[in-house]
LOZAMAR-873481 format. One line per field, with one value per residue (C-alpha): x, z, y; chain; residue in three letters. Coordinates in steps of 0.001 Angstrom, whole numbers. Example, Ala and Ser with C-alpha at 12.3 -4.5 7.8 and 13.67 -1.06 7.14 Angstrom:
xx	12300, 13670;
zz	7800, 7140;
yy	-4500, -1060;
c	A, A;
r	ALA, SER;
***
This chain:
xx	18543, 16291, 13754, 13036, 9290, 7093, 3742, 2053, -94, 2228, 5549, 4559, 3481, 6675, 4632, 5179, 3268, 2795, 6068, 8754, 10575, 13991, 13058, 12373, 16111, 17152, 18932, 18253, 21617, 21366, 22096, 18572, 16831, 14154, 14540, 10782, 10389, 13114, 11449, 8039, 9480, 11284, 8091, 6056, 8558, 9100, 5377, 4987, 7753, 5742, 2878, 4954, 6622, 3242, 1851, 4703, 4509, 733, -595, 1894, 2645, -805, -520, -4254, -4029, -2641, -3957, -2145, -653, -725, 2775, 1580, 3606, 1628, 245, -182, -2274, 1017, 1323, -2025, -1696, 1832, 805, -2234, 64, 2642, 97, -1893, 1223, 2222, -1263, -1451, 2035, 2073, -1515, -640, 2214, 1337, 2225, 3352, 2550, 2273, -1053, -4682, -7570, -10130, -9631, -10116, -13523, -14855, -17292, -15276, -12324, -14122, -11852, -8721, -10039, -10809, -7298, -5737, -7786, -7006, -3264, -2980, -5048, -3001, 273, -926, -2274, 964, 2395, 4571, 8338, 10966, 10741, 7103, 4199, 503, -431, 944, -2028, -108, -1057, -3979, -6113, -6704, -9480, -9046, -12144, -12080, -12943, -10315, -7605, -8758, -8732, -5202, -4089, -5625, -3656, -694, -2165, -146, 1394, 4760, 6692, 9112, 8846, 7050, 7603, 6358, 6776, 7314, 6115, 6866, 5208, 6871, 9670, 10672, 7330, 8616, 11504, 9015, 6844, 9755, 11190, 14095, 15031, 12460, 12249, 9735, 10767, 9955, 11532, 10979, 11692, 11863, 12176, 13219, 15994, 15775, 16402, 15403, 15329, 14266, 14396, 13235, 14700, 13250, 15306, 18759, 21247, 22179, 25856, 27044, 29705, 27113, 24464, 22990, 22314, 19326, 17825, 15984, 17375, 16192, 18502, 18225, 19814, 19229, 20840, 24115, 23794, 25194, 23652, 22967, 21775, 19420, 17787, 14053, 13533, 15352, 18501, 22205, 22607, 25734, 27179, 27569, 29681, 30996, 31882, 34539, 33769, 36481, 34994, 34073, 30401, 28181, 24669, 21973, 18341, 17294, 14692, 16083, 13174, 14091, 17634, 20094, 22020, 24288, 25459, 26063, 28060, 30320, 30917, 31527, 34035, 35974, 36168, 36663, 33466, 31417, 27701, 25229, 21528, 19128, 15577, 14530, 16304, 17984, 20786, 21341, 21469, 24073, 26187, 25941, 27163, 30106, 29018, 29420, 31371, 28774, 25019, 24078, 20631, 20369, 17115, 16260, 16218, 12831, 11105, 9391, 10396, 8780, 10197, 12068, 10188, 10104, 11463, 9374, 10717, 9828, 12058, 15253, 14732, 15364, 18298, 19933, 20290, 21479, 24338, 25275, 25219, 27354, 30006, 29160, 27999, 24870, 23907, 22288, 24494, 25711, 26892, 23989, 22199, 18961, 15736, 13138, 11078, 9596, 6449, 5840, 8382, 12072, 12047, 14007, 15576, 19341, 19955, 21465, 25010, 25926, 29397, 31229, 33699, 33935, 36955, 35248, 32088, 33911, 35402, 31960, 30405, 33234, 32885, 29162, 29842, 32251, 29795, 26998, 29226, 30054, 26374, 25151, 27659, 24803, 23925, 27275, 27835, 24525, 26283, 27101;
zz	49996, 52420, 54052, 57683, 57951, 55566, 56307, 55364, 52653, 51254, 50919, 47857, 46094, 47021, 48802, 52331, 55380, 56280, 58198, 58363, 55025, 56650, 57558, 53951, 53223, 56524, 56094, 58300, 59988, 60647, 64283, 64425, 62858, 64885, 67968, 68576, 67774, 70239, 73095, 72236, 72132, 75445, 77087, 75683, 76770, 80195, 80951, 79557, 81948, 84816, 83724, 83494, 86853, 88476, 86888, 88152, 91676, 91984, 89635, 88144, 91190, 91248, 87496, 87041, 84488, 81506, 78170, 75706, 72347, 69506, 70460, 74065, 75570, 78105, 77380, 80528, 81324, 81051, 77311, 76604, 79004, 77838, 74184, 74950, 76528, 73736, 70917, 72608, 72803, 69205, 67883, 69578, 68510, 64976, 63948, 60387, 61218, 60952, 63857, 63589, 66925, 68414, 70246, 69241, 71553, 70298, 73279, 75691, 74190, 75039, 77923, 79653, 79940, 81615, 84662, 82510, 80349, 83393, 84749, 81394, 81167, 84759, 84403, 81077, 82274, 85448, 83503, 80917, 83579, 85580, 85956, 83117, 83516, 81539, 77833, 77875, 76276, 77181, 73487, 73364, 75466, 78722, 82025, 84415, 82153, 79715, 79992, 78325, 77770, 77679, 73984, 73137, 74799, 73135, 69815, 70576, 71080, 67715, 66034, 65870, 62971, 60121, 57744, 57454, 54191, 52274, 51312, 54398, 57781, 60561, 64211, 65651, 69153, 71385, 74719, 76666, 74856, 76878, 78482, 80278, 81739, 82871, 84595, 86494, 87536, 85082, 82155, 79759, 77587, 76369, 72775, 70284, 66957, 64017, 60522, 57451, 53986, 55478, 57605, 61392, 62375, 66054, 68765, 72398, 74784, 78396, 80759, 84280, 85715, 84358, 86824, 86080, 86311, 85617, 88329, 90998, 90841, 94225, 93359, 91610, 88582, 85558, 82316, 79019, 76037, 73146, 69695, 66778, 63388, 63221, 66772, 68910, 71584, 75194, 78469, 80704, 83982, 83909, 85315, 82309, 84080, 83804, 80073, 79443, 75962, 74962, 75369, 78799, 80410, 79789, 80989, 82371, 80419, 76740, 76825, 74050, 74834, 73805, 74443, 77768, 75966, 74182, 71723, 70430, 69356, 68477, 71715, 70655, 67624, 69712, 72123, 69281, 68247, 71839, 72433, 69276, 70069, 73829, 74739, 77891, 77319, 78996, 78664, 78883, 77808, 75432, 73659, 76964, 75395, 72825, 75598, 77573, 74464, 73478, 76838, 76836, 79008, 76269, 73080, 70891, 70550, 68772, 67876, 65564, 64428, 66529, 64765, 63273, 62810, 59746, 57261, 59277, 58481, 61218, 63041, 61045, 63276, 63462, 62791, 66324, 67693, 66371, 64997, 68250, 69266, 65846, 65779, 69391, 68423, 65320, 67054, 69880, 67286, 66765, 63783, 63247, 60321, 59766, 60373, 56761, 57054, 55104, 56268, 58210, 56305, 57876, 54768, 53962, 56068, 59660, 59336, 58379, 55753, 55804, 59206, 58980, 62512, 63896, 64787, 66622, 67867, 69478, 66607, 62933, 63122, 65737, 63632, 60716, 63017, 64420, 60956, 59929, 63138, 62506, 59075, 60590, 63368, 60842, 58825, 61934, 62861, 59427, 56559, 54012, 54752, 53373, 50834, 49415, 47518, 50759;
yy	-82926, -84705, -82472, -81879, -81911, -83906, -85443, -88676, -87178, -84536, -86289, -88320, -85135, -83229, -80579, -79360, -78243, -74635, -74424, -71753, -71399, -71843, -75424, -76379, -76509, -78022, -81348, -84346, -83864, -80138, -79206, -77747, -80727, -82480, -80308, -80194, -83885, -84757, -82888, -84349, -87870, -87453, -86163, -89058, -91706, -90166, -90175, -93682, -94787, -93281, -95537, -98702, -98105, -97528, -100674, -102793, -101415, -101609, -104264, -106689, -108791, -110355, -111182, -110568, -107771, -109634, -110807, -113056, -112165, -114649, -115808, -116418, -113564, -111560, -108141, -106114, -103122, -101232, -101927, -100347, -97416, -96565, -96672, -94512, -91922, -91919, -91830, -89063, -86905, -87659, -87044, -83646, -82582, -84007, -84791, -85830, -88218, -91926, -94204, -97829, -99455, -102902, -102905, -102300, -101528, -104074, -106384, -103496, -102717, -106165, -106297, -109005, -106600, -103696, -103739, -103787, -100951, -98809, -99294, -98427, -95232, -94253, -94852, -93040, -90093, -89670, -89731, -87221, -84846, -84712, -81202, -79974, -80006, -78086, -78824, -79969, -78100, -78092, -78231, -81764, -82867, -82644, -81053, -80912, -78708, -81568, -84143, -87531, -89647, -93417, -93502, -90889, -92969, -96191, -94361, -93166, -96773, -97665, -94869, -97234, -99186, -97702, -100235, -98505, -98419, -96164, -92493, -91302, -89767, -92067, -92917, -96395, -97236, -100198, -99349, -102165, -103946, -106990, -107777, -110846, -108885, -106278, -108871, -110369, -107016, -107179, -104993, -103619, -100530, -97960, -97318, -94582, -93646, -91328, -92627, -90378, -91935, -95308, -93741, -93606, -89995, -90004, -92653, -92389, -95352, -95241, -97856, -97483, -100364, -99467, -98024, -94430, -95395, -98968, -98761, -97909, -100651, -99759, -96134, -94581, -96299, -94986, -93544, -92141, -92621, -90161, -90067, -87687, -88287, -86370, -85008, -87818, -90030, -89116, -90606, -88589, -89411, -90072, -86586, -85155, -83972, -84815, -85447, -87541, -88086, -91743, -93729, -92807, -96148, -98780, -102286, -104554, -107474, -107762, -108720, -109977, -108794, -111247, -112047, -113514, -115649, -118714, -118847, -115388, -116182, -118940, -119238, -122160, -120199, -117085, -119226, -120390, -116787, -115714, -118496, -117670, -113960, -114457, -112630, -113104, -113719, -111397, -112154, -109235, -108457, -105661, -102820, -102063, -104139, -101416, -98830, -100761, -101267, -97597, -96366, -98781, -101703, -104272, -104939, -106667, -106984, -110186, -111500, -114487, -116139, -119163, -122544, -123435, -126770, -128205, -125542, -122762, -119332, -117456, -114726, -111492, -108755, -105584, -102115, -100972, -103768, -102174, -98644, -96728, -98923, -98787, -95009, -95023, -97355, -95378, -92002, -93428, -94278, -97943, -99972, -102068, -104329, -107679, -110723, -110656, -107062, -105519, -102338, -102739, -102102, -99809, -99038, -102445, -102103, -103104, -105895, -105866, -108602, -111837, -112333, -112833, -111650, -108447, -107417, -104216, -103361, -100490, -100179, -101102, -103423, -105571, -105612, -107204, -109848, -110691, -111073, -113404, -115414, -115821, -117315, -119841, -120682, -121209, -123535, -125548, -125680, -126763, -127166, -127273, -123643, -122524, -125304, -126596, -129410, -131233;
c	A, A, A, A, A, A, A, A, A, A, A, A, A, A, A, A, A, A, A, A, A, A, A, A, A, A, A, A, A, A, A, A, A, A, A, A, A, A, A, A, A, A, A, A, A, A, A, A, A, A, A, A, A, A, A, A, A, A, A, A, A, A, A, A, A, A, A, A, A, A, A, A, A, A, A, A, A, A, A, A, A, A, A, A, A, A, A, A, A, A, A, A, A, A, A, A, A, A, A, A, A, A, A, A, A, A, A, A, A, A, A, A, A, A, A, A, A, A, A, A, A, A, A, A, A, A, A, A, A, A, A, A, A, A, A, A, A, A, A, A, A, A, A, A, A, A, A, A, A, A, A, A, A, A, A, A, A, A, A, A, A, A, A, A, A, A, A, A, A, A, A, A, A, A, A, A, A, A, A, A, A, A, A, A, A, A, A, A, A, A, A, A, A, A, A, A, A, A, A, A, A, A, A, A, A, A, A, A, A, A, A, A, A, A, A, A, A, A, A, A, A, A, A, A, A, A, A, A, A, A, A, A, A, A, A, A, A, A, A, A, A, A, A, A, A, A, A, A, A, A, A, A, A, A, A, A, A, A, A, A, A, A, A, A, A, A, A, A, A, A, A, A, A, A, A, A, A, A, A, A, A, A, A, A, A, A, A, A, A, A, A, A, A, A, A, A, A, A, A, A, A, A, A, A, A, A, A, A, A, A, A, A, A, A, A, A, A, A, A, A, A, A, A, A, A, A, A, A, A, A, A, A, A, A, A, A, A, A, A, A, A, A, A, A, A, A, A, A, A, A, A, A, A, A, A, A, A, A, A, A, A, A, A, A, A, A, A, A, A, A, A, A, A, A, A, A, A, A, A, A, A, A, A, A, A, A, A, A, A, A;
r	UNK, UNK, UNK, UNK, UNK, UNK, UNK, UNK, UNK, UNK, UNK, UNK, UNK, UNK, UNK, UNK, UNK, UNK, UNK, UNK, UNK, UNK, UNK, UNK, UNK, UNK, UNK, UNK, UNK, UNK, UNK, UNK, UNK, UNK, UNK, UNK, UNK, UNK, UNK, UNK, UNK, UNK, UNK, UNK, UNK, UNK, UNK, UNK, UNK, UNK, UNK, UNK, UNK, UNK, UNK, UNK, UNK, UNK, UNK, UNK, UNK, UNK, UNK, UNK, UNK, UNK, UNK, UNK, UNK, UNK, UNK, UNK, UNK, UNK, UNK, UNK, UNK, UNK, UNK, UNK, UNK, UNK, UNK, UNK, UNK, UNK, UNK, UNK, UNK, UNK, UNK, UNK, UNK, UNK, UNK, UNK, UNK, UNK, UNK, UNK, UNK, UNK, UNK, UNK, UNK, UNK, UNK, UNK, UNK, UNK, UNK, UNK, UNK, UNK, UNK, UNK, UNK, UNK, UNK, UNK, UNK, UNK, UNK, UNK, UNK, UNK, UNK, UNK, UNK, UNK, UNK, UNK, UNK, UNK, UNK, UNK, UNK, UNK, UNK, UNK, UNK, UNK, UNK, UNK, UNK, UNK, UNK, UNK, UNK, UNK, UNK, UNK, UNK, UNK, UNK, UNK, UNK, UNK, UNK, UNK, UNK, UNK, UNK, UNK, UNK, UNK, UNK, UNK, UNK, UNK, UNK, UNK, UNK, UNK, UNK, UNK, UNK, UNK, UNK, UNK, UNK, UNK, UNK, UNK, UNK, UNK, UNK, UNK, UNK, UNK, UNK, UNK, UNK, UNK, UNK, UNK, UNK, UNK, UNK, UNK, UNK, UNK, UNK, UNK, UNK, UNK, UNK, UNK, UNK, UNK, UNK, UNK, UNK, UNK, UNK, UNK, UNK, UNK, UNK, UNK, UNK, UNK, UNK, UNK, UNK, UNK, UNK, UNK, UNK, UNK, UNK, UNK, UNK, UNK, UNK, UNK, UNK, UNK, UNK, UNK, UNK, UNK, UNK, UNK, UNK, UNK, UNK, UNK, UNK, UNK, UNK, UNK, UNK, UNK, UNK, UNK, UNK, UNK, UNK, UNK, UNK, UNK, UNK, UNK, UNK, UNK, UNK, UNK, UNK, UNK, UNK, UNK, UNK, UNK, UNK, UNK, UNK, UNK, UNK, UNK, UNK, UNK, UNK, UNK, UNK, UNK, UNK, UNK, UNK, UNK, UNK, UNK, UNK, UNK, UNK, UNK, UNK, UNK, UNK, UNK, UNK, UNK, UNK, UNK, UNK, UNK, UNK, UNK, UNK, UNK, UNK, UNK, UNK, UNK, UNK, UNK, UNK, UNK, UNK, UNK, UNK, UNK, UNK, UNK, UNK, UNK, UNK, UNK, UNK, UNK, UNK, UNK, UNK, UNK, UNK, UNK, UNK, UNK, UNK, UNK, UNK, UNK, UNK, UNK, UNK, UNK, UNK, UNK, UNK, UNK, UNK, UNK, UNK, UNK, UNK, UNK, UNK, UNK, UNK, UNK, UNK, UNK, UNK, UNK, UNK, UNK, UNK, UNK, UNK, UNK, UNK, UNK, UNK, UNK, UNK, UNK, UNK, UNK, UNK, UNK, UNK, UNK, UNK, UNK, UNK, UNK, UNK, UNK, UNK, UNK;
***
């Protein structure tokens, strides 16, 4: 039986923390499993969403607070501040749990980035010191009684340097998934997951720009999506109210949700699949696509590796790119695999291994049809991929 609460150092030795004895026999799908973790994750994501919304409203429009990643996508002050908030909460609540995150704080420590560092520290501190709401605890580092030094917050950002792997309990953090969508005022997501022994057991995704109800686009925006293994998937408002079990919506059209960025996916191949299955393409940034699919706005999520040049290997997807969304789909009653129908791998390290693409659907029968359509589309695109003798 898989166990509820195992730490980085103790799991390999089959020992356990000093926790109540009743939890030692609690399975990963028990109705009580991960109750504390769920509330901690929701609090962390909610406060990180406060940061990102503040950043967009106050700072993003002038485009002066960005750095560049190695792939030339912008990193905003929001990435750093949101990760500082999430990691601070996790470190206070679960000090022995490793964190696999996207950003490090080295650039912020450089003298040339003093202004950026000061804004990150100010934003993170303000979010952490907000008054507690129902479900939040001061011992998680939250509330006005806590002080957060600049170095402590930079160290919190650096906490996300774990290498991942199997046979451990670990968190994955993506402080702003869909940075380009964020910068243009589109969809983005604050993403957090808990993985135990290579299985995603908890996912929380904050989407500040998603409408609370798909049929009312002009009404209030901002949702947090939550899924716990064996407990279903739910949509909450950013304030934590009005939990709705997923799915709850039925779209008039059958959409295939895909990346907004052409360099992230093979759009011509997706178009072949969409045409065969009579699906309408819908481009969207970030794991917000998973959220829309889980609540019933779409029929398929499809992400295929973009064509490469000169024998270059496709981009290796990271576990934080898909862990939260994958459990959301499964707990909403859907199915997610790679494009060949194989289970996703979350115990290989920070990456997910060879990139065959990703397929998520609202039901199993449709999933099989999509996988078959992909094979036919790949054959039409390049016959040698399916028959090397050609």
